[in-house]
N, C-alpha and C positions, 0 to 999 in steps of 0.2 A: 657215578660219571666222573671221568677225567678230566681236566683244564686242558684243554688242546686246542693247538692255532695252529696254522699252516708255518707260522714263523718260528723259527727259535727262539725262544726268549730264555736267558741265562737269569735265576734272580738271585742275587745276592743277599742272602741270610744273614750275613755280617752287617748288616747296614741296620738292623732291629725296628724294618717296618712292621707292622704288626699286622697288616691285612696278606702281607707275602705271608708272614708264618701259620696264618689261618689257611691260607692256599693250602701250604705244605702240609700243615696238618688232615685236613678235609682229601686230599688226594692220596694220602699213604694212606688211612684211615680204610679208604673206601675200595683199595689194595691190598692191604693186609702185610706188606711187605715193603722192604726198601733197601737197594744196593746202595753200601757208601763206597765210594771209589778214592782213594789217598792218594795223593800227589801221584796220577796213573800215569803220566806222561813226565815223570821228574829227568830220568836220564836221558831222554831227550834235547836237555839243556844241556848237557855235562859230554864235554869235550874227552875228558880223559877216565868217563866209565859209561860206556855208550849205552849199556842194556845189552837185552835179548831181544832178537828178532821174533822168535817163537813166542815169547810172552806178549809183544806187542799186536801177532797175528792173531794169539788168542781172545788180547784183550778186547783188540778191535771187533771180532765175530761176533762174541759174548755183548757186546756194548750196543751194537747192532740191531741183535736178536731180543735184546730187556726193552730197546726203544719201542721196538715193531710192535711186541706185545703188553705196550702201554705201561710199563713198570717205571714205579718212580723211581729216580737217581738224584744221590746227594755226592756232590764231589767237593773233597776239600781240597782246596787248589793254592798254591803260594801266591803271594803278593806278586811277586814278580812275570808272573807267567799267568795270570788270570786274564788278562787282556784277549789272551791266545784262545783259551778254552773254545770260547764259541765258536772259533775259527776253526778248529779242531773236532768240533761234534757237528757243524755245518758240512764238514767233508764227509764225514760217516752217515751223514745224511737223517741227522737228527731234525726234529722238528717237537714246536708245543715247549712247555713249561720244563726247564731243567734247573734244580735248586743247586746251592753253591754254597761253603765258607770260605771265607779267605783267612789263608793261614800264614805261619813265617814259612819262609824256604826250606829251613830244615826241622822244623817241627811241625806235628800236623795239628795243634791246637787252635781249633774254630772262635779266633778273633769276634769279640762284639763292636760295637758301634763306638765304644769308650777308647777301643784301640787302633782302629782302622784310619784312622785321620793323622796318627804320627806313627804310620807301622814301622818306619826307619830308624826308629829312636826307641824301639824295644828290645831288652838285653834278658842276655838267659843269668841266672836258672828262671824258670816260668813258671816257679810255686805260685807267684801271684795270680796266673792267671786259670788255676784250677777253676774257679768259675766257672770258664767258658765252657767247657765240659758238661759240667750241670746244665747249662742254656741249651746243650744237643740233649741231653737226658731228659730234660723236661720238652722238648720238642716232642719225640720221640714216645714216650710218656701219656702227652696227650692225644699223641694218635694212635694210642692205644696197641703198641708194639711192645712186642716181648722179645723178637728174634731180630735180626737184621745180616744182612752177608757182608763181607768185607773183600777189598783186593787193592790191588797196586803197588806199589814202589815208595819204599823196599820192606820187604820180609826177610826177616831172620830169625830162628830160633835157638835159645840157648837151655841147653841141657848141663847134669854135675859135670860132665869131662869139658865143657867150654868155662864152667867156672872158676876150673883149676888153671887155667891161664891168667898168668900176673898183670895183664893188660888190665883183667877186670875187676870192679869194686862187688863180692860178694853180699854184702850188707846191705846194697843197691837193690842186685834182684833178690833178696831173700826178702826184702820189705814189698816186692809187686807180688811176689808169691803169696805171703800173706793177705793180702790185698784180694786176692783171687781167690783164698780158701775162707774167706768169711762167710758166715751160713745164709747172707742174705744176697751173696754174688752170683751172677748167670755161671752161665757154662760156653765153654770156648768147645768150638768144632772142626774138625777137619773136611775136605769136601765128601770125602763120603760116610762122614757123620759119627767118624768116631772121636769121642773127647780127647783133647789136647792135653798131656801134660807138661811138657816143655814150656819155655816162658816165650811166646813173641814178641819181639823187640823192633827197632827202628819205627819208623813213619806208622805203618798197615799195622805192626805190633802195638804200637800205643795205642792206636785207635781201637783197635780192638780189647786191650786191657782197662781202657777209660771205660769202655761202656760195659765190659762183664764186671767191672768193680759195683758200678751204679745197678747193677740186677739185672742187665740184657744178657739174652743169649747170642752171640755171635758166632757165625760160620766164617771160617775164612776158605770158601770156597769159591771166589770169584779167582780170576787169573791176578798171579801176583810174582814177582821178583825181588830177589833169585828164588826164597822160598825155598829157602836150605839151613839147616844148621850152621851157626855162625861160623866155626870153623873149617865147614866145607865151602864156602863162598870164594870166588876170586879175588877179594879184596877185603879187606876188614876197613870198614869205612865209618 
């Protein structure tokens, strides 16, 4: 049974409420799947990088269909736009429980209760917040998930040709490749079920890498933007 109500209820798991966490675990376990949307409406808050209308249309169609079939969804939403999340979902006709984590605006790390009280003071680098990904992985494990679907903004891929660009740090990308190559890592797939060998980055890609590195299979099958190789994108953000 899903926890469904007529009214939309956005449950912020960053608050650390154990009853909410148990509710998420029970609902996801009963379904066996979950969609993770990372900064799904990010470009709509930027004037200089307006995003893509086709992506938005596909995103809304998929979200509505998933909601109608009762599929659990988890949103990683920046703290500046978190208040607008409920209004956007109401506009799409959402009802019932929707789960979310508060993140930074420019990083998808799912923050915990120890961070969100002073979120504006958080500074990069975010190495000290890696435990936040462990918290999400623990929730997913307790829900008996082994695979997840992901989408949102931004998603770009880096291959060996990209890494020849002097703007990039090859050692950093080598580190991420090594994490994904560990024996206990999960696998990364595209929408056709083909295993991905290039490295996904930016907010959607980081979400995927962090979960794959913790043993989950991740399918980048939900709408994402720009969803191209870094050198082929209209901007280098």
